[in-house]
N, C-alpha and C positions, 0 to 999 in steps of 0.2 A: 511736332505736337507731343503731348505728354498724356498717357493714359492713366487710369485709375491706379495701376500698380506702380506708378511713378517711373515708368520706363519712357525715356526720351528717345525719339527717333528723328533723324533728319528727313526733310520731305522736299519733293520737287516743287518749287515755288510756282512754276507755271500752272499747276493744277491745285494750288493750296486751297482755294475757295471750295472746289469740288470735294477735296479730301476731308476738309474741316467740316463742311456740311453733313458729309455721310457719318462723321464720327462724333457728333455733338453729343449723342446719347451716352457715350462712354467717357467723355472728358470730364475732368474734375471741375467743380464750380469755383474753385479758387484759382487765382492766376497761377500758371505753372511755368517754372523756370527750367530750361533745358541746357545742360552743360555738354557741349560738343568737345570732346578731347582730341579726336583725330581728324585730319584733313588732308586731301590730296590737292595739289596745286597744279592745274593745267596752265599752259601758256597764257590763257586769257586772264588768269588770276593776277598777272602783272600789268594789266591795262592801267589801273590807277597809278602804278609806280612810274609809268612813262608819262601819263597825262600830267602828274604833279611834279616829278622831279625834273623832267625836261625843261619845264618852265622855270623852275628855281635855279637850274644851273645855267640858264642862258646868259646871265650877266658875267658868269666866270668862265664860260667856254672859250675855245680857241686862243687860250693863253696858258702859259705854264708858270707855276709857282714853285716853292721849294721849302726846304727846312729853314733855310736863312730867313725868308720872310716870316714864316711862322714863329721862329725864335725871337725876331725883332718885335713882332706884334705882342708876344707873350711878355717880353722884357718891358715893353712900354706899359702894358696893362698891369703888371705887378707892381711896378714903380710908381704908378699913378693912383688916382682915387680907388678905394676899395671896390673890387668887382664881385659884389655879393651874390650874383646869380650866374657867374661863369665858372665852369670847370674844365679841366683838361682830362679827356678820356684817353686811356692808353690800353691798346689791344695788342698782345703778343701771343702766338700759338694758342689762340682761343682763351687766354687768360685776360680777364677784363676788369679794370679798376678805373676809379675817378679821383681826381685830385683837385679840390677847390682852390680857385685863385686867391680868394680872401682868407686871411688868417682866422677870421671869425665868420664864416659864411652863415647865410640865413637858414633857418630851420626848413623853410620851403625848398631851398637848394638841396639840402641834405636828403630830404624825404623823396624828392622828384628824381635826384640822381640815383639814389639807392634802387628805386623802382626800374629805372632805365637799365642799370647794370645787371640787376638780378633778372630782368625780363631777357636780356641778351644771353646771360649765363644759362637760363633755362632752356633757351633754343639750342645752345651748343650740345646739351645733353640729347637732343633730338636729331643731332647729326649736322647742324648748320655750322659752317665754317666762315669766320670772319677774317677779312685781310689784316695783316699786321699793320697797325696805324696809330697816329696820335691826332686828336682833333679837339677844337674848342666847342663846348656846349653851353648854350644859353637857355635857362629855364624860367626866365621871367615871362610875363604874360604879353610881351609884345617883341617885335624884332629889335635887333641890336645894331644892324648895319644899314647905312643909308647911301644912296647914290644921287639923291636930289638935294642940291645945296639949298633949295628953297623950302625944303620940308620944315613945316613950323614946329615940330617936336625937337626939344633939345637932344643933341648927341652927347651921351654920357661916356665920354671915353674917345680914344683915338679911332680913325677910320679903319675899316676892315680891309686889310691887305691880302688876306687869304680867306677862303670860305669859312664861315661860322655857321654852325647848326642851331636852330632854335625850334621852339614848340609852336609859336603863334606869330603871325605877322599880318599886315594889312594887304588887300589885294583889289585891284580895279578890274572888275569882271568885263567892263565894256571894252577895255583896251588889252586885257589879258597881261597885265603888267603890274609891277610893284615899285615903290620908291625904296623898298627895303630888299636887300640882296641875300638875306639870311636863307639858308637852305632848311627847309622844315623837315623835322623827324617826329616820331609819335610820342605822346604820353604813354607811360606804361603803368602809371599808379591808377589809371582808370581802365577797367576791364570791360570790354564791349562785346565779348564773344557769347554772353548768356542771352538766349532767346526766351521770351516770355509770351505765352498765349493765354487769352480769355475770350470766351465766346462773344461775338460782336453784338448779338441781340441782348446780351446780359450787361453790357457795358452802359456806364452812366453817360448820358447825352450832354456832357459838358466838356469844356477844355480845361485841363488841369495844368497848373503851373506851380511848382515848388522851387524856390531859388534862394540864394543868399543876397544880402545887401553888402556889397564890398566896400572897402574904405575909399577906393578911387572912383567910385561911381558918382555920377551927377544926381542931384535931387529930383531931376525931371527925366530920369532914365525910363526906359520902356517897362521894366519891371514894376516899378511904382506906378506907372501910368495904367497898366493892365489892372492893378489892384484898385485904383480909383475908378475905373470903369466898372469894376464888379460892385463897387459901393453905390455909384451915382447913376448908372445907366440901367433902364429896365431890361434891355437885352443882356447887359453885362451880368445882372443878377441872375438871370436865367441860364446863361451859357458859360459863365466863367466860375472856376474854383481855384482862385490864385491866392498865393500867401508867401511871405518871407519866413524862412525857418531860422535864419541867423543873421543878425545885424552887426556888422563890422564897421559901420560908418558912425562917426561921432557927430555928423551934421544933419542927421535925419533920425527922428524917432519913429520906429515902426512897430506896429503890434505884431507879434510873432504867432506863428501857427505850427501845428505839429508836422514833423517830417513824415514824408510818405515814401516807404521804400520803392525802388524801381519796379519789382514785381507787381506792387499794387497800383503802379501807374496804368497798368494794362486794364484796370477796371473802368478807365475812362476812354471814350472814343477819340478824343483829341488831345494832343499833348503840346503845349507851348514851349518853345526853346528861345528865350530872350536872352541876348548877350549881357554879360555883366560888365566888368571893366574892359575886357576885350571878348574873345570868343568864349562860348560856353561849352565847357568840356563834357557836359552831360549829354550833348547831342548824340554821341555814339551809342550811349546807354538806351536813350529813347528810340533810336532806329531798331533796336533789337525787340521792341515789343510789337504787337500786332495791332496797335493803334496809329492813327495818323499823326505825324509829326508836323507842326506848323513852325517853321523856322524864321526868325526875324531876319530881314534883309539888312545886312550891315557888310563893311568891308573886311571884317576880321575873319581869318581862316585858320584852320589846322592843316595838317599834312594832306588829308584826303578830301577836303571840301570840293576841290575842283573837279573831282569825279562824281559828285552828287549832281543829279539832274532835278531841277525844278519841276514840280508837279509830276514827277516819276518817283523819287524818293522821299520828297517832303513837299509841303506846300508853303510858299513864301508869304510873309505878311509884314506890315509896318504897324507902328502903334496907331496910325490914323485909320487903318481898314481892318483891324484884327476881327472885330465883330462881324463885319460883312464877310470875311473870309470863313468864319465858323458857321455862319448861316448858310452860305453856299455849300458847304460840305455837309451840312445837316440834310439837305435835300437830295444828296447823291451818295447813298450808302455804298453802291457798288464801286464807284470811283475810290471812295475811302478805303474799302478792303484792298483794292488793287494796289493803291500807293502804300499801304501798310505792308503788304506781302513783298512788294519790290524793295522796301526799306529793310526788311528783315533778311532778304536775300543778300543785299549789299553788306549789311553787317556780318552775316555769317561767313561770307566768302572773303571779305577784305579786312576786317577789323579784329580778328583774333589776335592774341598775344604773339603767336608764332608768325602770322602774317605781317604784323608790325616789325618783327625782328628780320624777316626776309627783306622788308622794305628798307630798314637800316643797312643790311648788308649791301644791297644794290647801290645805295648812296655812297657808301664808304669805298666800294670798288671804283666808282667814278672819281670820287674825291682823291684817291691814291693816284689815279691816272693824271691828275693835274699837278701833283707833287711827285715827280719821277723818282726823287731820292728818299722817298718816305720809308719804303721797306728796308733799304740800306741802313737808314738811321735806326729804325727799331731794332735791327740785328745788333746794334752797338749798346742797347740798353740791357743792363745786368739786373735781373730780378732774383730775389729770394725764390726758392723752389716753390713755396706756398703762394706766392703772390697771385691774386686774382682767383683763387680757388673759391668755389661756392660756399664753403664753410668758414672762410676767412672773415672775421668781424672787422678787421681794420679796413678803412676805405681805400687805402692805397695798397693794401697787401704787401707792405714792406718797401714800396716805392715812395719817394717823396718828390714834392714839386721842385725843391731845390736840386735834388739829384738828377731829375730829369732835365732841368734847365742847364746844369753844368754839362751833362752829356751831350746836350744839343749845342751848346757853346763850343765844346771840343770839336764836335763833328762839323760844325760850320767853319771854324778855323782851320781844320785840316784840308777843307776843299777850296780854299782861296786860290 
């Protein structure tokens, strides 16, 4: 909670309702954002890592791979169609750089990869040590690797013969499986560690949604459906405040509304998280408010979704029942505040930038165990002294994709 003097203090979530009630007279009337800079991680903090990573590694476990297979996959990718969303990440002695596979990578690739690398570098300053490694990172909004030949989506490139890391993929919750074998890692350009508080009785009794209309989204997507409900349904007009802030689609004309900053989302009792093209990356930010998050039920996941519990950290909805869900919450404010508190506890504990970096480290340690010659290969890489330093503006820090591939080729040839 945040006091008048703008002092932010962590609180015990189990007693948050009592604590907040006692302090309402001294809380600010504007939404207050709390920046928590220091954390301690007990063993329980690694529960989501086990829940999510163990499932992702299952298709790859009980087998060994190696630099040879990684080199062959890279060689095929580079010689084939442009891989605009794939980059090679190189880590040696805690120096971290990325090398895009495409000669002209997408701006999205550069911005997301810069955030990932900077997030990992920031954690090295806090003492985190990453294993020496080289891995493929896909930053597009869906998985890259498929194990089901009947999957209807086109596979844009060769099959993944070694583990590839991604940001988003699909997941079947009923079978706890996926047709995509990508191992998920966190976004770092979305910061989820800022908690926002606004007194419950002062909140607007509506469900807020602010979102973008992305180019790949269908004209009948849930985001537009919710806007139509707001226009045409009496309950929708009473309970919804929904709008599109940015239209990237040429197929649909949409009236735009003003952007609402995340701290001001806390002015509303209910927050709608409807997926876009795939998973909505704003979900983590919404969980950090003390409002109830209503999450659309879809198959798309980020790295931490499988640790979220329905009706504990969020309330599920579909576009067919969204109004009924909001009306049910309207009649149970204690349930709402309990769910909001549990969501904030989850975001505070597991979704900070440093927690994300720790998640990445755990994944890379296991990845290296599947490629037993990885660390020996990285020792053969010769870097300029400044490569991967935090102040280095060059993406590769003096390394080049061609240079890494040549070193990899020599390493593989010497081990025949």
